C-alpha positions in Angstrom: 122.3 129.3 72.4 123.1 129.2 68.7 126.7 130.0 67.7 125.7 133.4 66.5 123.8 134.7 69.8 127.4 133.6 71.5 129.2 135.4 68.9 126.8 138.9 69.3 126.3 138.5 73.3 130.6 138.1 73.4 130.8 141.4 71.2 128.5 143.0 73.4 130.1 142.1 76.6 133.4 143.4 75.2 132.4 146.4 74.0 130.4 147.2 77.4 133.7 146.5 78.8 136.1 148.4 77.1 133.8 151.6 76.9 133.3 152.0 80.7 136.9 151.6 81.1 137.9 154.2 78.8 135.8 156.1 79.3 136.7 155.8 83.3 139.7 156.2 82.8 139.6 159.5 80.3 137.6 160.8 84.0 140.2 159.8 86.0 143.7 160.4 84.6 142.2 162.7 81.3 143.3 166.2 83.6 139.6 167.2 83.2 139.1 168.2 86.7 141.1 170.0 89.4 143.4 166.8 91.7 141.2 167.8 94.6 137.7 167.6 92.8 138.0 164.6 90.7 136.7 162.2 93.4 133.3 164.2 93.3 133.0 164.6 89.8 133.7 161.0 88.8 131.7 159.4 91.5 128.9 161.5 90.0 129.6 160.2 86.8 129.5 156.7 87.5 126.4 156.4 86.8 125.8 158.0 83.6 129.0 156.0 82.6 127.6 153.0 83.0 124.4 153.6 81.2 126.5 154.7 78.3 128.7 151.2 78.0 125.7 149.3 78.3 123.9 151.2 75.7 126.8 150.8 73.7 127.4 147.0 74.5 123.5 146.4 73.6 123.9 148.0 70.1 126.6 146.0 69.0 124.8 143.3 70.2 122.0 143.9 67.8 124.4 145.0 65.2 126.6 141.6 65.4 123.3 139.6 65.3 121.8 141.5 63.1 124.8 141.2 60.3 125.4 137.1 61.4 121.8 136.7 60.2 122.4 138.4 56.6 125.4 136.9 56.0 125.5 133.3 57.3 123.1 130.6 56.0 119.8 130.1 58.0 120.2 127.3 60.3 117.3 124.5 60.2 115.6 123.0 62.9 112.7 120.7 63.0 110.1 122.7 64.4 110.8 125.4 61.2 109.1 123.3 58.4 105.8 122.2 58.0 104.0 118.8 57.8 103.3 118.2 53.8 
């Protein structure tokens, strides 16, 4: 793996985990639901929160990969050149 792919994957993974933890913390401790209904609503919201956090991580991965490909020089590989 190239360094720019590793940086993009790391940024996407960190974003996924942070979005999931913050969204679940807001659902659990945000005071949106009554105490006796909290477990039901949080368990129902688990799948959409996971989906949103994965989508945010994927978007950050693509954005970082795009920005790094714009601003870092292109990596030369031997198979990139045509024989002369």
